[in-house]
C-alpha positions in Angstrom: -73.4 -11.3 -24.5 -71.8 -8.2 -26.0 -68.9 -10.2 -27.3 -71.4 -12.6 -29.0 -73.5 -9.8 -30.6 -70.6 -7.9 -32.1 -69.4 -10.9 -34.3 -73.0 -11.6 -35.3 -73.5 -8.0 -36.3 -70.3 -7.9 -38.3 -71.3 -11.2 -40.1 -74.7 -9.7 -40.9 -73.1 -6.5 -42.3 -70.7 -8.6 -44.4 -73.6 -10.7 -45.7 -75.6 -7.7 -46.7 -72.6 -6.1 -48.4 -72.0 -9.3 -50.5 -75.7 -9.9 -51.2 -76.5 -10.0 -54.9 -80.1 -9.0 -55.6 -81.8 -10.3 -58.7 -83.5 -8.2 -61.3 -86.9 -9.3 -60.1 -86.2 -7.9 -56.6 -85.1 -4.7 -58.2 -88.3 -4.5 -60.2 -90.4 -5.1 -57.1 -88.5 -2.5 -55.1 -88.9 0.0 -58.0 -92.6 -0.6 -58.3 -93.1 -0.2 -54.5 -91.2 3.1 -54.6 -93.0 4.4 -57.7 -96.4 3.3 -56.3 -95.8 5.3 -53.1 -95.1 8.4 -55.2 -98.1 7.8 -57.5 -100.6 7.1 -54.8 -99.5 9.6 -52.1 -97.8 12.2 -54.3 -94.8 12.0 -51.9 -91.7 10.0 -51.7 -91.9 7.3 -48.9 -88.4 7.3 -47.3 -88.5 3.5 -46.6 -89.3 2.5 -50.2 -86.8 5.1 -51.6 -84.0 3.7 -49.3 -84.9 0.1 -50.2 -84.9 0.8 -53.9 -81.7 2.8 -53.9 -79.9 0.2 -51.8 -81.0 -2.7 -54.1 -80.2 -0.8 -57.2 -76.7 0.1 -55.9 -76.0 -3.6 -55.0 -77.5 -4.8 -58.3 -75.3 -2.5 -60.3 -72.2 -3.6 -58.3 -72.7 -7.1 -59.6 -74.4 -6.6 -63.0 -73.1 -3.2 -64.1 -74.7 0.3 -64.4 -78.3 0.5 -65.7 -77.9 2.3 -69.1 -81.4 1.7 -70.4 -84.7 0.7 -68.7 -88.4 0.6 -69.1 -90.4 0.3 -65.9 -94.2 -0.5 -66.1 -96.2 2.1 -64.2 -99.1 -0.2 -63.0 -97.6 -3.7 -62.8 -94.3 -5.2 -61.5 -92.6 -5.6 -64.9 -89.6 -4.0 -66.6 -86.7 -4.5 -69.0 -83.2 -3.1 -68.6 -79.8 -3.0 -70.1 -76.8 -2.9 -67.8 -73.1 -2.3 -68.7 -70.2 -3.9 -67.0 -67.3 -1.5 -67.2 -64.0 -2.2 -69.0 -61.3 -3.9 -67.0 -57.8 -4.0 -68.5 -57.9 -5.5 -72.0 -61.5 -6.6 -71.6 -64.2 -4.6 -73.3 -67.3 -3.3 -71.6 -70.2 -5.7 -71.7 -73.9 -5.1 -72.0 -76.4 -7.5 -70.4 -80.2 -7.7 -71.0 -82.6 -8.2 -68.1 -86.4 -8.8 -68.2 -89.1 -9.4 -65.7 -92.6 -9.5 -67.2 -94.4 -12.6 -66.1 -97.0 -10.5 -64.2 -97.7 -8.3 -67.2 -98.0 -11.0 -69.9 -99.8 -13.8 -68.2 -103.0 -12.7 -69.9 -101.3 -11.8 -73.2 -99.7 -14.9 -74.7 -99.1 -13.2 -78.0 -97.0 -10.5 -76.4 -95.2 -13.0 -74.2 -94.2 -14.9 -77.3 -92.6 -11.8 -78.8 -90.8 -11.0 -75.5 -89.4 -14.5 -75.7 -88.1 -13.7 -79.1 -86.4 -10.7 -77.5 -84.8 -13.0 -74.9 -83.6 -15.3 -77.7 -82.1 -12.5 -79.6 -80.4 -11.0 -76.6 -78.8 -14.3 -75.6 -77.5 -14.8 -79.1 -76.2 -11.2 -79.4 -74.5 -11.4 -76.0 -72.8 -14.8 -76.9 -71.9 -14.3 -80.6 -71.6 -10.6 -81.3 -68.8 -8.3 -80.1 -68.1 -4.6 -80.0 -70.4 -2.1 -81.5 -72.5 -4.7 -83.3 -73.5 -6.3 -79.9 -74.3 -2.8 -78.5 -76.5 -1.9 -81.4 -78.3 -5.2 -81.4 -79.0 -5.2 -77.7 -80.3 -1.7 -77.7 -82.7 -2.6 -80.5 -83.8 -5.6 -78.5 -84.3 -3.6 -75.4 -86.3 -0.9 -77.3 -88.6 -3.6 -78.8 -89.1 -5.3 -75.4 -90.0 -1.9 -73.8 -92.5 -1.1 -76.5 -94.1 -4.6 -76.1 -94.4 -4.1 -72.3 -96.0 -0.7 -72.8 -98.8 -2.4 -74.7 -99.8 -4.4 -71.6 -99.2 -1.7 -69.0 -102.7 -0.6 -67.8 -101.7 3.0 -68.2 -101.3 2.7 -71.9 -105.0 3.0 -72.6 -104.9 1.3 -76.0 -108.0 -0.3 -77.4 -107.7 -3.8 -78.8 -107.5 -2.6 -82.4 -104.7 -0.1 -81.6 -102.9 -2.8 -79.5 -103.0 -5.3 -82.4 -101.7 -2.7 -84.9 -98.9 -1.8 -82.5 -98.0 -5.4 -82.0 -97.9 -5.9 -85.8 -95.4 -3.0 -86.0 -93.2 -4.4 -83.2 -93.1 -7.8 -84.9 -91.9 -6.1 -88.0 -89.2 -4.3 -86.0 -88.1 -7.5 -84.4 -87.7 -9.1 -87.8 -85.5 -6.2 -88.8 -83.4 -6.7 -85.6 -83.1 -10.4 -86.4 -82.0 -9.6 -89.9 -79.4 -7.2 -88.5 -78.2 -9.9 -86.0 -77.8 -12.5 -88.8 -75.9 -10.1 -91.0 -73.6 -9.0 -88.2 -73.0 -12.5 -86.9 -72.3 -13.8 -90.4 -69.8 -10.9 -90.9 -68.0 -11.9 -87.7 -67.9 -15.5 -88.8 -66.5 -14.5 -92.1 -63.7 -12.7 -90.4 -62.9 -15.7 -88.2 -63.1 -18.0 -91.3 -60.8 -15.8 -93.3 -58.3 -15.7 -90.3 -58.1 -19.5 -90.3 -57.9 -19.7 -94.0 -55.1 -17.1 -94.2 -53.2 -18.8 -91.3 -53.1 -22.2 -93.0 -52.3 -20.7 -96.4 -49.4 -18.8 -94.9 -48.1 -22.0 -93.3 -48.4 -23.9 -96.6 -46.7 -21.1 -98.5 -43.9 -20.9 -95.9 -43.2 -24.6 -95.8 -43.5 -24.9 -99.6 -41.2 -21.9 -100.2 -38.5 -23.5 -98.0 -38.9 -26.8 -99.9 -38.6 -25.0 -103.3 -35.6 -23.1 -102.1 -33.7 -26.3 -101.5 -35.1 -28.0 -104.6 -35.2 -26.1 -107.8 -38.6 -27.4 -108.8 -41.1 -29.8 -107.2 -44.4 -29.9 -109.1 -46.3 -31.3 -106.1 -45.2 -28.5 -103.7 -45.9 -25.8 -106.3 -49.3 -27.2 -107.0 -50.1 -27.3 -103.3 -49.3 -23.6 -102.9 -51.2 -22.6 -106.1 -54.2 -24.6 -105.0 -54.3 -23.1 -101.6 -54.1 -19.6 -103.1 -56.9 -20.4 -105.5 -59.1 -21.5 -102.6 -58.4 -18.2 -100.8 -59.2 -16.1 -103.9 -62.4 -18.1 -104.4 -63.7 -17.3 -100.9 -62.7 -13.7 -101.1 -64.6 -13.3 -104.4 -67.7 -14.9 -102.8 -67.5 -12.6 -99.8 -67.3 -9.5 -102.0 -70.3 -10.8 -104.0 -72.3 -11.2 -100.8 -72.8 -14.9 -101.5 -70.9 -16.5 -98.6 -73.0 -17.6 -95.6 -71.7 -19.4 -92.6 -73.1 -21.2 -89.5 -72.3 -18.4 -87.1 -74.0 -19.8 -84.0 -71.3 -22.5 -83.6 -68.7 -20.1 -82.3 -65.5 -18.5 -83.5 -63.1 -21.5 -83.0 -65.2 -23.7 -85.3 -65.3 -21.0 -88.0 -61.5 -20.7 -87.8 -61.3 -24.5 -88.1 -63.5 -24.5 -91.2 -61.5 -21.7 -92.7 -58.3 -23.6 -92.2 -59.7 -26.6 -94.1 -60.4 -24.5 -97.2 -56.8 -24.1 -98.5 -56.1 -27.7 -97.6 -59.0 -28.9 -99.7 -57.9 -26.6 -102.6 -54.3 -27.9 -102.3 -55.5 -31.5 -102.3 -57.5 -31.0 -105.5 -54.5 -29.2 -107.0 -52.2 -32.1 -106.2 -54.6 -34.6 -107.7 -55.0 -32.6 -110.9 -51.2 -32.1 -111.2 -50.5 -35.8 -110.7 -53.2 -36.6 -113.3 -51.5 -34.5 -115.9 -47.9 -35.5 -115.1 -48.8 -39.2 -115.0 -50.4 -39.2 -118.4 -53.9 -39.9 -117.3 -54.9 -36.5 -118.6 -53.1 -34.2 -121.1 -52.4 -30.5 -121.0 -53.8 -28.6 -124.0 -50.4 -27.3 -125.1 -48.3 -28.1 -128.1 -45.0 -29.9 -127.5 -43.7 -28.3 -130.7 -44.2 -24.8 -129.4 -40.8 -23.7 -128.1 -42.4 -21.0 -125.9 -44.7 -23.5 -124.1 -43.8 -24.1 -120.4 -45.4 -27.1 -118.9 -44.6 -26.0 -115.4 -46.5 -22.7 -115.8 -49.4 -24.6 -117.3 -49.5 -26.9 -114.3 -49.5 -23.8 -111.9 -52.4 -22.4 -113.8 -54.3 -25.6 -113.7 -53.5 -26.1 -110.0 -54.8 -22.6 -109.2 -58.0 -23.2 -111.1 -58.4 -26.5 -109.2 -58.2 -24.8 -105.9 -60.4 -21.9 -107.1 -63.2 -24.2 -108.4 -63.7 -27.5 -106.6 -66.5 -28.5 -109.0 -64.2 -28.0 -112.0 -61.5 -30.1 -110.3 -64.0 -32.9 -109.6 -65.4 -32.9 -113.1 -61.9 -32.9 -114.6 -60.8 -35.8 -112.4 -63.9 -37.8 -113.1 -63.4 -37.3 -116.8 -59.7 -38.2 -116.7 -60.4 -41.4 -114.7 -63.4 -42.6 -116.7 -62.0 -45.4 -118.9 -64.2 -47.1 -121.6 -63.7 -50.7 -122.6 -62.5 -51.2 -126.2 -65.2 -52.6 -128.5 -64.6 -56.3 -129.4 -64.8 -57.6 -132.9 -68.1 -59.1 -133.9 -68.3 -62.9 -133.8 -68.1 -64.7 -137.1 -65.4 -62.6 -138.7 -65.9 -60.2 -141.6 -67.6 -60.9 -144.9 -65.5 -61.2 -148.1 
């Protein structure tokens, strides 16, 4: 019998050591511990040990609790945990919430807490670095304030609760605006990386081609058009007029950025071929000895990559042919 009990005890100890408690279990343990202090004005050893044990195991799996709001009279709470840095990986913040008991009679506050959940998921998935940390701390602060409105210890009358809810909605709108600005900024960085990468490849391949061939108008136009596309995007970013779909992820933003110089180069090629083939004519005088058609083509190619609308309009005008008017029937009068 002893030989059987020892393996079972070892297995039970190992199971307890690897047990991963949920945030809900931690909230219930904290509420039981706090209730024993509040009601008896003394720390109950059993509740204290249970809460400390659960919190220790919870932090082993989800990171150290760095911010928390615990309701005093109901089993609800919000918390932020931080998983420490390992090697090249950055530390990660996680948002936790348990508030079903507190908000079942307050659907308007439950809806705002759901907005907090939505923002936290987006921030954890999309944002990185200090922007993620700021956004998640703002979300946790708003969620804690919202929970304080339904905690029975708050003592707010309905009018004061409605006014506080209005203020928290305004703060959540500010947090959403911050998230959108931060996510769009990160998407712009990824977009620019893809754009610069493809432009560099085009310039390198084109430079090698021009090195072995004195002048190739198509290759030069491709490089100029790609550079024009890059300058156009940089100008829009500086003007604050460049919004991206940031919730699709960084690889897709890099892919879209890589397409921009390709599109600019394609328009530049089309414009160059339109001028060199005679469909359109450069506004330079052939009698001017200082006129250089190659430089003029570079300028036009750059503008085509810089402004896609101008390139489309120019190509549409160059390829719009009108039928010659036929002579009227019956000949002319004498």
